[in-house]
C-alpha positions as CSV (number, residue, x, y, z in Angstrom):
1,M,-8.4,-18.6,-4.1
2,L,-8.2,-15.8,-6.6
3,T,-9.6,-14.9,-9.9
4,F,-9.0,-11.7,-11.8
5,E,-11.3,-10.4,-14.5
6,L,-10.1,-7.7,-16.9
7,L,-13.2,-5.6,-17.7
8,K,-11.9,-2.6,-19.7
9,T,-8.6,-1.2,-20.9
10,E,-7.5,2.2,-22.2
11,G,-3.9,2.3,-23.3
12,H,-2.1,0.5,-20.5
13,A,-4.7,1.5,-17.9
14,R,-7.0,-1.3,-16.7
15,R,-10.3,-1.8,-15.0
16,G,-10.8,-5.1,-13.3
17,A,-12.4,-7.2,-10.6
18,L,-10.4,-9.3,-8.2
19,R,-12.2,-12.1,-6.4
20,L,-10.7,-13.2,-3.1
21,N,-11.8,-15.5,-0.3
22,H,-13.2,-12.6,1.7
23,G,-14.8,-10.6,-1.1
24,V,-14.5,-8.9,-4.5
25,V,-12.2,-6.0,-5.0
26,Q,-12.8,-3.5,-7.8
27,T,-9.6,-2.3,-9.4
28,P,-7.7,-0.1,-9.7
29,I,-7.7,0.2,-5.9
30,F,-5.8,1.9,-3.1
31,M,-5.3,-0.2,0.0
32,P,-5.1,1.6,3.4
33,V,-2.2,0.4,5.5
34,G,-3.0,-1.2,8.9
35,T,0.4,-2.3,10.0
36,Y,-0.5,-3.5,13.5
37,G,-4.0,-4.7,12.6
38,T,-5.5,-1.2,12.6
39,V,-5.4,1.8,10.2
40,K,-3.8,4.3,12.5
41,G,-6.3,6.9,13.9
42,V,-9.3,5.6,11.8
43,M,-12.3,3.7,13.2
44,P,-13.2,0.5,11.2
45,Q,-16.7,2.0,10.6
46,S,-15.1,5.0,8.9
47,L,-13.2,2.6,6.6
48,H,-16.6,1.0,5.7
49,D,-18.2,4.4,5.2
50,M,-15.5,5.4,2.7
51,N,-15.8,2.0,0.9
52,A,-12.4,0.7,1.7
53,Q,-12.4,-2.7,-0.1
54,I,-9.1,-4.2,1.2
55,I,-6.6,-3.2,3.8
56,L,-3.0,-4.3,4.7
57,G,-1.5,-6.0,7.7
58,N,2.2,-6.5,8.3
59,T,3.6,-10.0,8.9
60,F,6.7,-8.7,10.8
61,H,5.0,-6.4,13.2
62,L,2.1,-8.8,14.0
63,W,4.7,-11.5,14.6
64,M,6.3,-9.2,17.2
65,R,3.0,-8.1,18.7
66,P,0.6,-9.5,19.7
67,G,2.3,-12.7,18.6
68,L,1.2,-15.8,16.7
69,D,-0.4,-17.5,19.7
70,V,-2.9,-14.7,20.1
71,I,-3.9,-14.5,16.4
72,K,-4.1,-18.3,16.2
73,Q,-6.6,-18.2,19.0
74,F,-8.8,-16.0,16.9
75,G,-8.4,-18.1,13.8
76,G,-6.6,-15.4,11.9
77,L,-6.4,-11.7,11.4
78,H,-9.9,-11.1,10.1
79,K,-11.7,-12.1,13.3
80,F,-8.9,-10.6,15.6
81,E,-9.3,-7.1,14.2
82,N,-13.0,-7.6,13.2
83,W,-12.4,-6.8,9.5
84,H,-14.2,-9.3,7.3
85,K,-13.3,-7.9,3.9
86,P,-10.0,-8.9,2.2
87,I,-6.6,-8.4,3.8
88,L,-3.2,-8.3,2.2
89,T,-0.1,-8.9,4.3
90,D,3.4,-7.8,3.5
91,S,6.0,-10.5,4.0
92,G,8.3,-8.6,6.4
93,G,11.1,-8.1,3.9
94,F,10.7,-4.3,3.8
95,Q,10.8,-4.1,7.6
96,V,13.9,-6.3,7.8
97,W,15.5,-4.0,5.3
98,S,14.5,-0.8,7.3
99,L,15.8,-2.4,10.5
100,G,19.3,-2.5,9.0
101,G,19.7,1.3,9.2
102,T,21.7,3.3,6.7
103,D,24.7,1.0,7.0
104,G,22.9,-2.3,7.0
105,K,24.5,-3.5,10.2
106,G,21.2,-4.1,12.0
107,R,20.7,-7.4,10.2
108,K,22.6,-10.3,8.7
109,I,21.4,-11.6,5.3
110,S,22.3,-15.1,4.2
111,E,21.0,-17.6,1.6
112,E,18.9,-19.2,4.4
113,G,17.2,-16.0,5.6
114,V,17.8,-12.9,7.8
115,K,19.1,-12.7,11.4
116,F,18.2,-9.6,13.3
117,S,17.3,-8.3,16.8
118,S,13.7,-7.6,17.7
119,P,13.0,-3.9,17.9
120,V,10.5,-4.7,20.7
121,N,12.7,-6.6,23.3
122,G,16.1,-7.2,21.6
123,D,15.5,-11.0,21.1
124,K,17.6,-12.6,18.4
125,L,15.3,-13.6,15.6
126,F,15.6,-15.4,12.3
127,L,13.1,-14.9,9.4
128,T,13.2,-17.1,6.3
129,P,10.9,-17.5,3.3
130,E,9.4,-20.6,4.9
131,I,8.7,-18.9,8.3
132,S,7.2,-15.9,6.5
133,M,4.8,-18.3,4.7
134,Q,4.0,-20.0,7.9
135,I,3.2,-16.8,9.7
136,Q,1.0,-15.5,6.8
137,T,-0.9,-18.8,6.6
138,L,-1.7,-18.4,10.3
139,L,-2.8,-14.8,9.6
140,N,-5.1,-16.1,6.9
141,S,-4.6,-13.0,4.7
142,D,-6.3,-13.2,1.3
143,I,-3.1,-12.1,-0.4
144,V,0.3,-13.3,0.8
145,M,3.5,-11.6,-0.3
146,Q,6.7,-13.6,-1.0
147,F,9.6,-12.9,1.3
148,D,12.1,-10.8,-0.6
149,E,15.1,-8.6,0.0
150,C,14.3,-5.0,-0.6
151,T,17.2,-3.6,-2.7
152,P,18.4,-0.3,-1.3
153,Y,19.1,2.6,-3.6
154,D,21.6,4.5,-1.4
155,T,23.6,3.1,1.5
156,Q,25.6,5.8,3.3
157,G,26.2,7.7,0.1
158,H,26.9,4.6,-1.9
159,I,24.5,4.1,-4.8
160,T,23.7,0.4,-5.4
161,T,25.6,-0.9,-8.5
162,E,24.2,-3.2,-11.1
163,L,26.2,-6.1,-9.7
164,E,24.9,-5.5,-6.2
165,A,21.3,-5.1,-7.5
166,R,21.7,-8.4,-9.5
167,T,22.9,-10.3,-6.4
168,S,20.0,-9.0,-4.4
169,M,17.4,-9.7,-7.1
170,E,18.7,-13.2,-7.7
171,L,18.4,-13.9,-3.9
172,S,14.8,-12.7,-3.9
173,Q,14.2,-14.9,-7.0
174,R,15.5,-18.0,-5.2
175,W,13.4,-17.0,-2.1
176,A,10.4,-16.7,-4.3
177,R,10.7,-20.3,-5.3
178,R,11.1,-21.4,-1.7
179,C,8.0,-19.3,-0.7
180,K,6.0,-20.9,-3.5
181,D,7.0,-24.4,-2.4
182,E,6.2,-23.7,1.3
183,F,2.9,-22.1,0.4
184,A,1.9,-25.2,-1.5
185,K,3.1,-27.5,1.3
186,L,1.0,-25.6,3.9
187,E,-2.1,-25.9,1.6
188,N,-2.8,-22.2,2.1
189,P,-6.2,-21.5,0.5
190,N,-5.3,-17.9,-0.4
191,A,-3.2,-16.2,-3.1
192,L,0.6,-15.7,-3.2
193,F,2.1,-12.8,-5.1
194,G,5.7,-12.7,-6.4
195,I,7.7,-9.5,-6.2
196,V,9.7,-8.0,-9.1
197,Q,13.0,-6.6,-7.9
198,G,16.1,-5.3,-9.7
199,G,16.7,-1.8,-8.4
200,M,16.8,0.9,-11.0
201,F,18.1,-1.3,-13.8
202,D,15.6,-2.1,-16.6
203,N,17.4,-5.3,-17.7
204,L,17.3,-6.7,-14.1
205,R,13.7,-5.8,-13.7
206,Q,13.0,-7.7,-16.9
207,E,15.0,-10.8,-15.8
208,S,13.2,-10.8,-12.4
209,L,9.8,-10.4,-14.1
210,D,10.5,-13.3,-16.6
211,A,11.6,-15.6,-13.8
212,L,8.6,-14.9,-11.6
213,V,6.2,-15.3,-14.6
214,E,7.7,-18.7,-15.3
215,M,6.9,-19.7,-11.7
216,D,3.3,-18.8,-12.4
217,F,2.2,-16.7,-9.4
218,P,-1.5,-15.7,-9.1
219,G,-0.4,-12.1,-9.0
220,Y,2.7,-9.9,-9.2
221,A,4.0,-6.9,-7.3
222,V,6.7,-4.3,-8.2
223,G,8.9,-3.8,-5.2
224,G,12.0,-1.8,-4.4
225,V,10.6,1.6,-5.4
226,S,10.1,4.6,-3.1
227,V,13.2,3.5,-1.1
228,G,15.1,6.8,-1.4
229,E,15.6,7.0,-5.2
230,P,15.0,10.2,-7.1
231,K,11.4,10.7,-8.1
232,L,12.3,10.5,-11.8
233,E,13.9,7.1,-11.3
234,M,10.8,5.8,-9.5
235,L,8.6,7.1,-12.3
236,R,10.9,5.4,-14.9
237,I,10.6,2.0,-13.3
238,M,6.9,2.5,-12.7
239,A,6.5,3.2,-16.5
240,H,8.8,0.3,-17.5
241,T,7.6,-2.7,-15.5
242,P,3.8,-3.1,-14.8
243,H,2.5,-3.3,-18.4
244,R,5.0,-6.1,-19.1
245,L,3.5,-8.4,-16.5
246,P,0.8,-10.9,-17.5
247,A,-2.4,-9.2,-18.6
248,G,-4.7,-11.7,-16.9
249,K,-3.2,-11.3,-13.4
250,P,-3.3,-8.4,-10.9
251,R,-0.4,-6.0,-10.7
252,Y,0.5,-4.3,-7.4
253,L,2.9,-1.3,-7.0
254,M,4.2,-1.5,-3.4
255,G,4.5,1.6,-1.2
256,V,3.5,4.3,-3.7
257,G,2.5,7.1,-3.3
258,T,1.2,10.7,-4.0
259,P,-2.1,11.2,-5.8
260,E,-0.1,12.0,-8.9
261,D,1.8,8.7,-8.5
262,L,-1.5,6.8,-8.3
263,V,-2.8,8.3,-11.6
264,E,0.5,7.8,-13.4
265,G,0.6,4.2,-12.0
266,V,-2.8,3.4,-13.3
267,A,-1.8,4.9,-16.7
268,S,1.2,2.5,-16.6
269,G,-1.0,-0.6,-16.0
270,V,-1.0,-0.9,-12.1
271,D,-4.1,-2.3,-10.5
272,M,-3.3,-2.1,-6.8
273,F,-1.5,0.5,-4.5
274,D,-0.7,1.0,-0.9
275,C,1.1,3.7,1.0
276,V,1.2,5.2,4.5
277,M,1.2,8.7,3.1
278,P,-2.5,9.5,3.6
279,T,-2.4,8.8,7.3
280,R,1.2,9.8,8.0
281,N,0.8,13.1,6.3
282,A,-2.5,13.6,8.1
283,R,-0.8,13.3,11.5
284,N,1.4,16.2,10.4
285,G,-1.3,18.5,9.2
286,H,-0.8,17.8,5.5
287,M,-4.1,17.2,3.7
288,F,-4.8,16.2,0.1
289,T,-7.6,17.9,-1.9
290,R,-8.9,17.9,-5.5
291,F,-7.2,21.3,-5.9
292,G,-3.8,20.7,-4.4
293,D,-2.4,20.0,-1.0
294,L,-3.3,22.0,2.1
295,K,-1.1,22.4,5.2
296,I,-3.6,23.0,7.9
297,R,-1.0,24.3,10.4
298,N,-0.5,27.5,8.3
299,A,-1.8,30.6,10.1
300,R,-3.9,31.5,7.0
301,Y,-6.4,28.9,8.1
302,K,-7.0,30.2,11.6
303,T,-10.3,31.9,10.7
304,D,-11.1,30.0,7.4
305,E,-14.7,28.8,7.6
306,A,-14.5,26.7,4.4
307,P,-14.2,22.9,4.6
308,V,-10.9,21.3,3.7
309,D,-12.4,20.5,0.2
310,G,-15.8,21.7,-0.8
311,T,-16.1,18.9,-3.4
312,C,-15.4,16.2,-0.8
313,S,-18.2,14.1,0.8
314,C,-16.1,12.7,3.7
315,Y,-17.2,13.0,7.4
316,A,-14.6,15.7,8.0
317,C,-15.7,17.9,5.1
318,K,-19.5,17.3,4.8
319,G,-20.6,15.3,7.8
320,K,-23.1,12.6,8.0
321,T,-26.9,12.7,8.2
322,L,-28.1,11.1,11.4
323,P,-31.3,8.9,11.7
324,D,-33.3,11.9,13.1
325,G,-32.4,14.0,10.1
326,T,-29.9,16.2,11.8
327,S,-26.2,16.4,10.6
328,S,-23.1,15.4,12.5
329,G,-19.6,16.4,11.3
330,G,-18.5,18.7,8.6
331,F,-15.8,20.9,10.0
332,S,-14.1,24.1,9.0
333,R,-10.4,24.6,8.2
334,A,-10.3,26.9,11.2
335,Y,-11.5,24.1,13.5
336,L,-9.0,21.6,12.1
337,H,-6.3,24.3,12.4
338,H,-7.3,24.8,16.1
339,L,-7.2,21.0,16.8
340,D,-3.8,20.7,15.3
341,R,-2.3,23.6,17.2
342,C,-3.7,22.3,20.4
343,G,-2.4,18.8,19.8
344,E,-6.0,17.3,20.1
345,M,-6.1,13.7,18.8
346,L,-9.4,14.5,16.9
347,G,-7.3,16.6,14.5
348,P,-5.2,13.8,13.0
349,M,-8.2,11.5,13.1
350,L,-10.3,13.8,11.0
351,A,-7.4,14.6,8.7
352,S,-6.8,10.8,8.2
353,I,-10.4,10.2,7.4
354,H,-10.3,13.0,4.8
355,N,-7.0,11.9,3.2
356,L,-8.1,8.2,2.9
357,H,-11.5,9.2,1.6
358,Y,-9.7,11.4,-1.0
359,Y,-7.5,8.5,-2.1
360,L,-10.3,6.0,-2.3
361,N,-12.6,8.4,-4.1
362,L,-9.7,9.2,-6.6
363,M,-9.6,5.5,-7.4
364,Q,-13.4,5.4,-7.8
365,E,-13.2,8.3,-10.2
366,M,-10.5,6.4,-12.2
367,R,-12.6,3.3,-12.3
368,D,-15.6,5.4,-13.5
369,A,-13.5,7.0,-16.2
370,L,-12.2,3.7,-17.4
371,D,-15.8,2.3,-17.5
372,A,-16.8,5.3,-19.6
373,G,-13.8,5.1,-21.9
374,R,-12.5,8.6,-20.9
375,F,-9.4,8.0,-18.8
376,G,-7.3,10.3,-20.9
377,E,-9.8,13.1,-20.3
378,F,-9.8,12.3,-16.6
379,M,-6.0,12.6,-16.4
380,L,-6.0,16.0,-18.0
381,Q,-8.7,17.3,-15.7
382,F,-7.0,15.8,-12.7
383,K,-3.7,17.6,-13.4
384,A,-5.5,20.9,-14.1
385,D,-7.4,20.7,-10.8
386,R,-4.4,19.7,-8.7
387,Q,-2.4,22.6,-10.2
388,R,-5.2,25.1,-9.5
389,G,-4.4,25.3,-5.8
390,V,-6.6,25.5,-2.7
């Protein structure tokens, strides 16, 4: 099902190995997001080339399309999308939260579950902790997330109060128990993670954490961050919660974030990350490099012959040696600027390959630093490099 081996520590930072039904994941790790069963704009072979160890799928969206009958026909998500390494699926809680809009009127939350209209065809739907577990069992994802309510930070100018955050957190806590019971009833052979909620309130985070640890989940996530709160608040919760979770189980920070967030997260004791930022930013001409961020749409790159990042070994920057000894790939900033300005789909594809490679390589560098006992030195060099500028 799941075993987690803690190999090295330095402060709160951890180096580990997570064994799942479809393979071993070396941590800390970043997980590319494949919402609809594909990482947008990236060929699966490119994911293998950049050593992606685990990717995400989304319970809610895959339930909508292609639907459960299709995925059942393939025996689960791995065969359907032809990805045979581990997969984690989100429970659908965040998507139900986002469907509510800024006023929350797009959904109706009760003790039983959430009623809402399908964004695909308008059908009236009902999602409960039990249904989420049933869908994820059919998907056969290696890591299943509990169904939770994502506590908003700001609703139409109203900042969530401690009482409101408590009500939401306690509902997610009760749903966690129902998820665990249904998961066991279904005899799902994979691993179920609980999700710590509590908004921006340290005491509520601790209460949520304590209750979930008592339920003894195989792994734990920190949810309800990067949902509109100020960056300093996110960093405060990120520093508060992960290292308080059980040392012998994996810790996952959901939906975060920038390269700086990943490094700070690892320093705070996080093992697993996901975020749409590498691919979403790539589609808007925003590229991450060792020496800061580069916005390829800027006119200054129109004649720039340099690669996006001279230290990067991805296909977009360095290319790939072909069997006959010739090289394919390795593109200039000028060429990527041209593709972006012309709206050619190759532009965001190459940018997505680069950004994901950068994120995954950053995680490899952190694993190497932890193995060598020099994570503190790595952090200092990382910050100096990023501040240098492209």
